C-alpha positions as CSV (number, residue, x, y, z in Angstrom):
1,M,-65.5,20.0,-58.0
2,N,-66.1,23.6,-57.2
3,I,-65.6,23.4,-53.4
4,W,-65.2,27.3,-53.1
5,K,-68.9,27.8,-53.0
6,P,-71.0,29.0,-50.0
7,L,-73.0,25.9,-48.5
8,P,-76.7,26.6,-49.5
9,E,-78.4,27.7,-46.3
10,P,-80.9,25.3,-44.7
11,Y,-84.4,25.6,-45.8
12,W,-86.5,23.6,-43.6
13,P,-88.3,25.0,-40.4
14,D,-86.1,25.2,-37.3
15,D,-89.0,23.9,-35.5
16,L,-92.4,22.9,-36.4
17,R,-95.0,24.6,-34.3
18,S,-96.7,22.1,-32.0
19,P,-100.4,21.5,-32.3
20,G,-102.3,24.2,-30.5
21,L,-105.8,25.2,-29.6
22,I,-107.0,25.1,-33.0
23,S,-106.0,21.6,-33.7
24,L,-107.6,20.7,-30.4
25,S,-110.8,22.3,-31.3
26,F,-110.8,20.8,-34.7
27,S,-110.6,17.3,-32.7
28,I,-113.3,18.1,-30.1
29,L,-115.7,19.4,-32.9
30,P,-116.3,16.0,-34.5
31,G,-117.0,14.4,-31.2
32,I,-119.3,17.1,-30.3
33,I,-121.1,16.5,-33.8
34,I,-121.4,12.6,-33.1
35,A,-122.6,13.2,-29.9
36,I,-125.4,15.4,-30.8
37,I,-126.6,13.3,-33.8
38,S,-126.7,10.3,-31.6
39,A,-128.9,12.2,-29.1
40,L,-131.3,13.2,-32.1
41,V,-131.3,9.7,-33.5
42,L,-131.4,7.3,-30.6
43,E,-134.7,6.6,-29.6
44,P,-135.9,7.4,-26.0
45,E,-136.3,3.8,-24.9
46,A,-132.6,2.8,-25.8
47,S,-130.5,1.3,-23.1
48,T,-128.5,3.5,-20.9
49,K,-125.3,1.5,-21.9
50,L,-126.1,2.2,-25.5
51,K,-126.7,5.9,-24.8
52,I,-123.3,6.1,-23.0
53,I,-121.4,4.5,-25.9
54,W,-122.9,6.7,-28.6
55,M,-123.1,10.0,-26.7
56,L,-119.8,9.7,-24.7
57,V,-117.5,6.9,-25.6
58,V,-117.6,7.2,-29.3
59,P,-117.5,10.9,-29.4
60,L,-114.3,11.0,-26.9
61,L,-112.6,8.3,-29.0
62,A,-113.2,9.9,-32.5
63,G,-112.1,13.2,-31.0
64,A,-109.0,11.4,-29.6
65,L,-108.2,9.6,-33.0
66,I,-108.3,12.9,-34.9
67,Y,-106.0,14.7,-32.4
68,T,-103.6,11.8,-32.6
69,L,-103.7,11.9,-36.4
70,I,-102.8,15.5,-36.3
71,L,-100.3,14.7,-33.7
72,L,-98.8,11.9,-36.1
73,F,-98.8,14.5,-38.9
74,H,-96.9,16.7,-37.1
75,S,-94.2,14.3,-35.7
76,V,-93.9,12.8,-39.1
77,S,-93.0,16.5,-40.6
78,Q,-90.9,17.0,-37.8
79,F,-88.9,13.4,-38.3
80,W,-88.6,14.2,-42.0
81,A,-87.1,17.9,-41.3
82,D,-84.7,16.4,-38.6
83,M,-83.5,13.8,-41.4
84,M,-82.9,16.8,-43.6
85,E,-80.9,18.4,-41.0
86,K,-79.0,15.4,-40.3
87,S,-78.0,15.2,-43.9
88,Y,-77.4,18.8,-44.0
89,I,-74.8,18.6,-40.9
90,E,-73.2,15.6,-42.7
91,Q,-72.7,17.8,-46.1
92,R,-71.7,20.8,-43.9
93,N,-68.8,18.6,-42.2
94,W,-68.0,17.1,-45.3
95,W,-67.5,20.7,-47.1
96,I,-65.5,22.1,-44.0
97,N,-63.2,18.9,-43.9
98,H,-62.4,19.5,-47.7
99,A,-62.2,23.3,-47.4
100,S,-59.8,23.2,-44.3
101,A,-57.7,20.4,-45.6
102,G,-54.2,21.4,-44.6
103,I,-50.8,20.1,-44.3
104,R,-47.7,20.3,-41.7
105,L,-45.0,22.6,-42.4
106,A,-42.6,20.5,-40.3
107,E,-39.6,22.6,-40.7
108,H,-38.3,25.5,-42.9
109,S,-35.5,27.7,-43.3
110,S,-34.3,30.6,-45.7
111,L,-31.5,33.0,-46.8
112,F,-32.0,36.7,-47.6
113,P,-29.4,39.1,-47.9
114,V,-30.9,40.8,-44.6
115,E,-30.3,38.9,-41.6
116,D,-33.4,38.1,-39.6
117,A,-35.4,39.5,-42.3
118,A,-38.8,38.0,-41.3
119,L,-38.4,39.3,-37.7
120,K,-37.6,42.4,-38.8
121,M,-40.6,42.7,-41.2
122,L,-42.6,41.7,-38.0
123,R,-40.8,44.4,-36.2
124,L,-39.8,41.7,-33.5
125,E,-36.0,42.4,-33.8
126,G,-35.3,45.9,-35.3
127,E,-36.8,47.0,-39.0
128,M,-36.1,46.3,-42.4
129,P,-33.9,48.7,-44.1
130,P,-35.3,51.2,-46.8
131,L,-35.6,49.4,-50.2
132,K,-32.7,51.2,-51.8
133,D,-30.3,49.9,-48.8
134,I,-31.4,46.3,-49.3
135,P,-28.6,44.3,-50.9
136,R,-29.5,42.3,-54.0
137,K,-27.4,39.4,-53.4
138,L,-27.0,37.0,-50.8
139,S,-23.5,37.3,-48.9
140,V,-22.2,33.9,-49.7
141,G,-19.5,33.3,-52.0
142,V,-17.2,30.3,-53.5
143,D,-15.4,28.4,-51.0
144,E,-12.3,27.7,-52.8
145,D,-10.6,25.8,-49.7
146,M,-13.5,23.4,-49.4
147,G,-13.8,23.2,-53.5
148,L,-17.6,24.4,-53.2
149,S,-19.3,26.6,-55.7
150,R,-21.5,29.3,-54.6
151,T,-24.6,27.2,-55.3
152,Q,-23.2,24.5,-53.1
153,Q,-22.5,27.1,-50.3
154,I,-26.0,28.4,-50.2
155,L,-27.6,25.1,-50.5
156,T,-25.5,23.9,-47.9
157,H,-26.1,26.8,-45.5
158,L,-30.0,26.4,-46.0
159,L,-30.0,22.7,-45.0
160,D,-27.8,23.4,-42.1
161,Q,-30.3,25.5,-40.7
162,L,-33.3,22.8,-40.7
163,D,-33.6,22.0,-37.1
164,I,-34.1,18.4,-37.5
165,A,-31.8,15.3,-37.2
166,T,-32.2,13.2,-40.0
167,L,-34.7,12.3,-43.1
168,N,-34.9,8.8,-44.3
169,R,-35.8,8.5,-48.0
170,P,-37.2,12.0,-48.4
171,E,-38.6,13.5,-51.8
172,V,-36.8,16.5,-52.6
173,W,-37.9,18.9,-55.3
174,L,-35.5,21.5,-56.3
175,Y,-35.5,24.5,-58.5
176,I,-32.7,26.8,-59.5
177,R,-33.1,29.9,-61.0
178,N,-30.6,30.5,-64.2
179,A,-29.3,27.0,-63.3
180,D,-27.2,25.4,-66.3
181,Q,-26.3,21.7,-66.2
182,P,-23.2,22.0,-64.2
183,T,-24.9,24.1,-61.4
184,Q,-27.7,21.4,-61.3
185,Q,-24.9,18.6,-60.8
186,D,-23.2,20.6,-58.1
187,A,-26.6,21.1,-56.3
188,S,-27.4,17.3,-56.8
189,A,-24.0,16.3,-55.3
190,I,-25.1,18.3,-52.1
191,I,-28.4,16.9,-51.7
192,H,-27.1,13.4,-51.9
193,N,-24.1,13.7,-49.6
194,H,-25.4,15.9,-47.1
195,T,-26.0,14.3,-43.6
196,L,-29.6,15.5,-43.1
197,L,-30.8,13.6,-46.2
198,Q,-30.7,9.6,-46.3
199,K,-31.0,8.3,-49.3
200,P,-33.1,11.1,-51.0
201,T,-35.0,11.1,-54.4
202,L,-34.3,14.2,-56.2
203,H,-36.7,15.8,-58.6
204,L,-35.1,18.8,-60.5
205,L,-37.6,21.2,-61.5
206,Q,-37.0,23.2,-64.8
207,A,-39.9,26.0,-63.9
208,L,-40.7,27.6,-60.7
209,P,-43.4,25.6,-58.4
210,Q,-46.9,27.0,-58.5
211,C,-49.5,27.2,-55.7
212,S,-50.9,24.3,-57.3
213,M,-48.0,21.9,-56.3
214,L,-48.7,22.5,-52.5
215,E,-52.8,22.1,-53.2
216,E,-51.8,18.7,-54.7
217,W,-49.6,17.8,-51.9
218,I,-52.1,19.0,-49.5
219,M,-55.1,16.9,-50.9
220,T,-52.6,13.7,-51.5
221,Y,-51.7,11.7,-48.7
222,F,-48.2,10.8,-48.4
223,C,-46.5,8.7,-45.6
224,D,-42.9,10.4,-46.1
225,S,-41.7,14.1,-46.0
226,R,-41.4,16.2,-49.1
227,L,-38.8,18.9,-49.0
228,L,-39.1,21.8,-51.5
229,I,-36.0,23.8,-52.1
230,I,-36.3,27.2,-54.0
231,M,-33.2,29.1,-54.8
232,E,-33.5,32.2,-57.1
233,L,-30.1,33.4,-58.0
234,Q,-29.1,36.3,-60.2
235,G,-27.5,35.5,-63.5
236,A,-26.4,37.4,-66.5
237,N,-28.8,40.1,-67.4
238,D,-31.0,39.0,-64.7
239,D,-30.1,41.2,-61.5
240,A,-33.2,43.1,-60.9
241,F,-34.7,41.0,-58.6
242,C,-33.5,40.2,-54.9
243,E,-31.8,36.8,-54.3
244,Y,-33.1,34.4,-51.8
245,A,-33.2,30.7,-51.0
246,T,-35.8,28.7,-48.9
247,A,-36.3,25.2,-47.7
248,L,-39.8,24.0,-46.9
249,L,-40.4,20.5,-45.5
250,F,-43.9,19.3,-45.8
251,A,-45.4,16.3,-44.1
252,H,-48.9,15.1,-43.2
253,Q,-47.1,13.3,-40.1
254,C,-44.5,14.9,-38.2
255,P,-41.1,13.3,-39.1
256,S,-39.8,13.9,-35.5
257,P,-41.0,14.8,-32.2
258,D,-42.4,18.1,-32.1
259,T,-40.4,20.4,-29.7
260,R,-41.5,23.6,-31.5
261,M,-44.7,25.5,-32.5
262,P,-46.4,23.5,-35.3
263,V,-47.1,25.1,-38.5
264,W,-50.0,24.3,-40.8
265,C,-50.6,25.5,-44.2
266,F,-54.0,25.1,-45.6
267,R,-55.8,25.1,-48.9
268,S,-55.9,28.3,-50.8
269,L,-58.1,29.7,-53.3
270,N,-58.2,32.1,-56.5
271,C,-60.7,34.6,-56.8
272,H,-61.1,37.9,-58.9
273,Q,-60.1,40.7,-56.7
274,H,-63.7,42.2,-56.7
275,Q,-64.9,39.2,-54.9
276,V,-62.3,38.9,-52.1
277,E,-64.7,39.8,-49.5
278,K,-66.9,37.0,-50.6
279,Y,-64.7,34.2,-50.7
280,L,-62.8,35.7,-47.5
281,D,-66.0,34.7,-45.6
282,I,-66.1,31.6,-47.4
283,L,-62.4,30.8,-45.8
284,F,-63.7,31.7,-42.6
285,A,-66.5,29.6,-42.9
286,A,-64.2,26.7,-43.6
287,K,-62.7,27.1,-40.2
288,Q,-59.2,27.1,-41.2
289,V,-58.3,29.9,-38.8
290,V,-60.3,31.4,-36.1
291,P,-60.9,35.1,-37.4
292,A,-59.9,36.3,-34.0
293,N,-56.4,34.7,-34.1
294,L,-55.5,36.3,-37.5
295,R,-52.6,38.4,-36.6
296,H,-50.8,39.2,-39.9
297,V,-51.6,39.8,-43.7
298,W,-48.8,39.2,-46.2
299,S,-50.0,41.0,-49.2
300,G,-47.0,40.3,-51.4
301,N,-47.2,42.0,-54.6
302,L,-50.8,43.4,-54.2
303,Q,-51.0,47.1,-54.8
304,G,-53.7,49.6,-56.1
305,E,-57.2,48.4,-56.4
306,G,-56.6,44.7,-55.4
307,L,-55.0,46.0,-52.1
308,Y,-57.7,48.4,-51.1
309,L,-60.5,45.7,-51.9
310,L,-58.5,43.2,-49.5
311,K,-58.3,45.8,-46.9
312,D,-62.1,46.9,-47.1
313,A,-62.8,43.0,-47.1
314,F,-61.1,42.9,-43.6
315,N,-62.8,45.6,-42.4
316,E,-66.3,44.2,-43.3
317,T,-65.3,40.8,-42.4
318,L,-63.5,41.4,-39.1
319,S,-62.6,44.3,-37.0
320,G,-59.8,45.1,-39.0
321,I,-55.9,44.3,-38.6
322,P,-53.7,47.3,-37.6
323,E,-51.9,48.7,-40.4
324,H,-48.4,47.9,-39.0
325,N,-49.3,44.2,-39.4
326,W,-49.8,44.6,-43.2
327,H,-46.6,43.4,-44.9
328,R,-45.8,43.8,-48.5
329,L,-42.7,42.5,-49.9
330,P,-41.0,45.6,-51.7
331,V,-37.6,43.9,-51.6
332,A,-36.5,44.7,-55.0
333,A,-37.7,46.7,-58.1
334,T,-38.8,43.4,-59.8
335,W,-41.4,40.8,-58.3
336,T,-40.8,37.2,-59.0
337,P,-43.5,34.7,-58.2
338,G,-41.1,33.0,-56.0
339,Y,-41.1,35.6,-53.5
340,R,-44.6,33.7,-52.3
341,W,-42.5,30.7,-51.1
342,L,-40.2,33.1,-49.1
343,M,-43.4,35.1,-47.8
344,L,-44.7,31.4,-46.9
345,E,-41.5,30.8,-45.0
346,W,-41.5,34.3,-43.2
347,A,-45.2,33.8,-42.2
348,A,-44.3,30.5,-40.6
349,Q,-41.5,32.0,-38.5
350,A,-44.2,34.6,-37.5
351,I,-46.3,31.7,-36.2
352,R,-43.5,30.0,-34.4
353,H,-42.7,33.5,-32.6
354,G,-46.1,33.6,-31.3
355,Q,-48.3,35.4,-34.2
356,R,-50.7,32.9,-34.6
357,G,-52.7,33.0,-37.7
358,Q,-51.3,34.4,-40.7
359,L,-53.0,35.3,-44.3
360,L,-51.0,35.3,-47.7
361,A,-52.5,37.1,-50.8
362,T,-50.8,37.7,-54.0
363,Q,-51.9,38.7,-57.4
364,Q,-51.8,36.1,-60.1
365,G,-50.5,37.2,-63.4
366,E,-52.3,40.0,-65.0
367,K,-55.8,38.4,-64.8
368,Q,-56.6,40.7,-61.6
369,Q,-56.8,37.4,-59.7
370,I,-55.9,37.2,-56.1
371,N,-54.5,33.7,-54.6
372,V,-55.5,33.7,-50.8
373,A,-54.0,31.1,-48.4
374,M,-54.2,30.9,-44.5
375,M,-51.5,29.4,-42.0
376,S,-51.9,28.8,-38.6
377,G,-50.0,27.3,-35.5
378,E,-53.1,25.1,-34.6
379,R,-55.6,23.1,-36.7
380,I,-59.2,23.5,-35.8
381,N,-60.5,19.8,-34.9
382,S,-62.9,18.5,-37.8
383,P,-66.4,19.1,-36.6
384,A,-68.4,15.9,-35.6
385,D,-72.2,15.1,-36.2
386,D,-74.3,16.8,-33.4
387,G,-75.3,14.0,-31.0
388,N,-78.5,16.0,-30.1
389,N,-79.6,15.8,-33.7
390,W,-79.2,11.9,-33.4
391,L,-81.4,12.2,-30.2
392,Q,-84.1,14.3,-32.0
393,I,-84.2,11.7,-34.7
394,L,-84.5,8.6,-32.3
395,H,-87.3,10.6,-30.1
396,G,-89.0,11.3,-33.4
397,I,-88.9,7.3,-34.2
398,F,-90.2,6.6,-30.8
399,K,-92.9,9.2,-30.8
400,I,-94.2,8.1,-34.3
401,I,-94.2,4.5,-33.2
402,T,-96.2,5.4,-30.1
403,L,-98.7,7.4,-32.0
404,I,-99.5,4.8,-34.7
405,S,-99.8,2.1,-32.1
406,L,-102.4,4.6,-30.2
407,I,-104.0,5.3,-33.5
408,G,-104.6,1.5,-33.9
409,L,-105.9,1.1,-30.3
410,E,-108.0,3.9,-30.8
411,I,-109.6,2.5,-34.1
412,M,-110.0,-1.0,-32.2
413,L,-111.8,0.5,-29.3
414,I,-114.1,2.6,-31.4
415,R,-115.0,-0.7,-33.3
416,F,-115.3,-2.9,-30.3
417,S,-117.6,-0.3,-28.6
418,L,-120.2,-0.8,-31.5
419,P,-122.5,-3.8,-31.8
420,K,-120.6,-7.1,-31.4
421,E,-118.0,-7.8,-34.3
422,T,-118.0,-10.8,-36.4
423,Q,-115.1,-13.2,-36.3
424,D,-113.9,-11.7,-39.8
425,D,-114.0,-8.4,-38.0
426,A,-112.0,-9.5,-35.1
427,F,-109.4,-11.0,-37.5
428,I,-109.2,-7.8,-39.5
429,Y,-108.7,-5.8,-36.3
430,L,-106.5,-8.3,-34.5
431,F,-104.0,-9.2,-37.1
432,I,-104.4,-7.2,-40.5
433,M,-104.7,-3.6,-39.0
434,P,-101.5,-4.0,-36.5
435,A,-99.6,-5.3,-39.8
436,G,-100.9,-2.2,-41.7
437,M,-99.6,0.0,-39.1
438,M,-96.2,-1.6,-39.1
439,L,-96.1,-0.9,-42.8
440,L,-97.2,2.5,-42.2
441,A,-94.3,3.3,-39.8
442,L,-91.8,1.4,-42.1
443,G,-92.9,3.7,-45.1
444,I,-92.7,6.6,-43.0
445,F,-89.2,5.9,-41.9
446,T,-87.9,4.9,-45.5
447,Q,-89.2,8.2,-46.8
448,G,-87.1,9.7,-44.2
449,L,-84.2,8.3,-45.4
450,N,-85.0,8.9,-49.3
451,I,-85.5,12.7,-48.3
452,A,-82.2,12.7,-46.5
453,R,-80.5,11.0,-49.4
454,R,-82.1,13.2,-52.0
455,H,-81.1,16.3,-50.0
456,R,-77.4,14.8,-50.0
457,E,-77.5,14.5,-53.5
458,R,-78.6,17.9,-54.5
459,I,-75.6,19.3,-52.3
460,I,-73.2,16.9,-54.2
461,D,-74.7,18.1,-57.5
462,Y,-74.5,21.9,-56.4
463,Y,-70.6,21.6,-55.8
464,R,-69.8,19.7,-59.0
465,R,-71.5,22.4,-61.1
């Protein structure tokens, strides 16, 4: 299902125009014609009662019947439009709920050769050193006294930074770059023996996890927490990038009492760089983050055309974000896709330091595609159905029933104003006609439900294409 498509604009009239003077004129005209014909046809010696009936009562009732029929047609049209609008609101809310789905980043930590790198990128505590002065390796070595390898040392420091007591039966996903079997065994020993993790389930990843993993976790509800650990460490002939390690604890429910600013990660989308403005509008329409709360853009490895298109999209979509709040990650000569996870952790630190909404954008491979994701310290409540719409529908139902009853009454009054009816006439007008009116009302309401159903099916088919 292609969820990242603009929701079709409603095509029903906002408010059908109420019957005006023209409709009233069309209602009065038949009454006048009947009165004139009656005056010409009735004999002069006709009784006064008969003249009053044909020249006054019948014309008034005929005009009232026609005007009531016009009101009924208008009310039925408005009722069907309200039903379609109700269906549209339901589908709009369904789309927003899916497009704004998110997951809680309950806790996070990272290690980088520059201390407090995220705060320095944000210029909250100093500034990042020039690229040439950034160390390429983490300042963590082997602990010979404790018998811990460098990998074990880094992993231990990473877990110790997590501000949480214990995790019971967590699932742990671990990726270590350039890891051989002894390195994985060392890391596994730390995972299973660390006091933070009680009876963990460990998944050793052979490849760097992609954005699709987080997307899957967002859309799949799980009760426990999931800890993603990524450690990109240099190896032989593989030292062009900058080492880092990050731990990200995801949960749909916070695993401990929340004493810190919450962090939410929302669904991301991929788009061609020339379509970034269009899809940025879609993200804001999904209400992941209020545009006014967006404070920083992490542009990752974007450069050249893709970067300028993203900046132009922001200038068109918003009032623009100051240049100093755009953060690239030129931390090494070589970009590694894993930096996106480090960027996510740094953005989480920004949120917890009062920087509100964050947008992450990275180029995907060589296909000129951009992955765009949003993070925030708050989650906008899912929209609820508009109660006024329900009131409109109920008002429409009451109005239609009233008008149908009035039409039946006017027909009966017209018939009883004519020469005395037979017993068969009385049976027809007193029993069969009310039943017909009830069937008419039922047919109108059923058609309204059918219109709403077909409208809902069209929108669902639209997203399936």
